[in-house]
N, C-alpha and C positions, 0 to 999 in steps of 0.2 A: 652307434649313437654316441655323441660326445658326453663327457661327464657333466653333470649339472652343478653349477657353483651355488652352494647353499649355505656357505659359512658366513655370509654377510660382509666379507672383506672386499676391498677394491682390488681389481686386477684387470688384465687385458680383456677386451671385449671378445666374445666368442664369435668369430667370423661366420660360423655355420648357423648361428641362432636366427630364427625368424623374429622373435621378440626377446628382449633382454631388459630386465629392470635391475637397478643397482642401488642399494641403500635407500629404497623408496619409503618415504614417509608421507602421511596425511594427517594433519591436525585440524580438529574442529574445536570451537569454543561452545560449551553448553553453559550459558550464564557466565560465571567467572571461572569455570573449571575447564582445563585443557583436556581434550580427549584425543588420544592417538589411535586413530582407526587403523593405520599402518605404521609400523615402527621398525624401519630398517630392513625391508624385504629385498633380498637379492636372489634372482633365479633367471633361468633362460629356458626357452622352448624352441625346439628345432622344427623346421618345416616338416609336415607330415606326422607330427606327434598327436596323440589323443590323450589329453590331460584333464583330470577332474580336480576341482578345487573344493575342499571341504572344511568345515569348522563350525563350532557352535554359534548361536546368535551372538553378534558383537565381536566375532573373531576377526573381521576385516575382509571376509571373502567377497561380499558385494562391492566394497570399496575397491578391492583389487580388480574385480571384473570391470568396474567402471573405468579404471585406469587403462586396462588392456583395451577396452572399447573406445578409448579417446573421448569418453563422456565426462571426464574429470581430469584435473591436473594435480600433480603432487605438491606437497609443501616443500619437499626437498628430495634429492635423488634424481635419477635419470631413467627414462624409458625409451629404448631404441626399438623401432619397428622397421624391419627391412633396412637397417642401418641408419635410419633417420631418428634423430633425437626429438621425438614428438612431445616430450615434456616441456619443450620451449616454444611450442607452436601457439599461434593465436587461435581464437575461437573459430574463425573462418577456415584457417588451415586444418584444424582438427575436424571440422565438418567435412572438408574435402577428403581427408584421410579415411574418415568413417565410411563415406559413400563408396570410396574406391577400393579400400583394402579390408573392410570388416563387414561380416554378415552377422546379424543378430537374430536369434530365435528366443522368443520370450515365453514365459509360462502362460500368459493370457492371450497369446496368438497375435493380438494387435492388428487384426485384419479390418479393412474397410467394409462395413456390412452391406453397402448398397451397390457394390460393383462385384463382378465375377472373379473367378480364380485368376484368369489371365491378366486382368487389370491389376489385381492385388500383387501378382508376382512381378509385373513389369515396373512397379512404382519406382524402385531405385534407379532404373534406367531412364525414367522421365527426368529425375533430378540430375542425372548425368548428361542429359542432352542428347541421348541416343535417338536416332530416327525412329519414327513410328513402325516402319516395316521391320527394322532390325530388332527392336525391343519386343514386338509381338512374336517374332520367330524365336528369339532367345527365351522368352517367358514360356512359350509352349514347349520348347525343348526341355527346360529344367523341370516343368510340371510333369512331363512324361517320365523324366528320370527318377522322380519320387513316386511314381505309380499313379499319377492323376491325369493321364492323357485323355481319359474319357470324362473329365470333370471341368474342362476349360471354361465352360459357360455357366457353371453353377455358382451361386452366391454362397457366402459362408453359412447362412442359416439353412442351406440345403445339404450341408455336409455334416459328417460325424466329427467328434472332437479330434480323433486321430487324423482325419482328412484335413481338418483346419490346420493342425500343426504341420502337416506335410506341405500345405500351401505356404505357411510361414517359413518353413525350411527352404522351399523353392525360392521365395522372395529373397531370403538371405544369401542364396547361392547365385542369383541371376547376374550379379556384377562380377562373378568369378573372383571372390575375395581371397586374400592371402590367409585370412583367419576367420573361422566360424565360432562365434560365441553363443553357447546355449545356456540360458539362465533358467534352471529348474524346468526343463522342457516337458517333463512328465507330471508336473505338479497338479495340473487340472484334469488329469486323465485317470481312468480306471487302470487296474493292474495290467490287464490284457492289452489295452490300447497303448499304455506306456511301454510295454515290452516291444510292441511294433515300432514305436518311435526310436527306441534304443537299437533295434535291428537296422533301422534306416541310418542312424548315425554311424553304426558299425560299417555299413556298406559304403558310406561317404568317406570314412576314414580309410578303408581299403582302396578307394579310388585315388587317394593321395591328399585328401583335404586335412588341414590342420584344425583340430577341434579342441576348444576349451569349454568344459562343462562345469557349471556351478550346481551343486546339489547338497542337500543335507542327509540324503539317504545312502547308506553304505552300499546297499545292493546295486543302486544305480551307478555309484562312483566306480564300482569294480568292473563295469563295462569298459572303462578307459584302460590305457596301458600304464598310466602313471597317476598317482594321487598326491596332490600337494595339500597338506593339512596345516591350517592356520589356527592360532590361539592368541588372543589379546594383541592382535595386530602383527604378530611375528610368525615366521615360518617355523612350525613345530617339527614337521617331518616331510620328507620328500621320498616317496617309495615307488618302486616298480611293482606292477600288478602281474602276478602269474596267472595267465589265462590259457585255456586250451585253444589250439589252432582250429578255426572253423573252416569248413569247406565252403566254396562259393555258393553251393546250393542251399546252405544253411542260412544264408543272408537274404532276408525278404526285402524286395524293392517294390512290391505291388500291394494292392489293397488286401 
């Protein structure tokens, strides 16, 4: 794994990085007061990494996640995703990048209540213009991969909280994105169900998915291999997590 540039200085871009932000800032005006949600953040994430972003309220972690997800643009600095400087993209270009390169898993699931799992999972492929036959096949495949092969025709209200989050994860994966963003994915779940979702993310990481996880819980963050800690919009610490090596049979992919 390449060394992570965390000193906030300008240098040559890391050719191996999936995403790289350099001197990233985001300024908001609250009345007449300037608020710096991000203040010169520089870091990179390589393909296949599993990274947690932590910090107290107001630290900038949600703003940074919005940048990574191409939901917001910086006041200054650059963000390269797969070598493209997306910090200069128009709203339409950002929307295209989001649909093609980024999968989102939200705390509140954000599923459509009146359609079944298959329809929920295939939604990004509809926006991408994929044919009906292909999107149905891919949606069914990804639902099976998260342990919901027997729930294709069930609606969200017929599922448990953990199953709903699995549907949301399947939807995030159906476009085969470069990056999976999970924003407090266990926040609405009980401890046991939350652990199941973290096992699912572990399995996805072991399959080669790049995962960025935002959480305020230390125990959840330590499922990742690396923790980025923010404070007052700045990178406070970038640390590697020491974790035991798990056998494949320890990773749950079924209900």
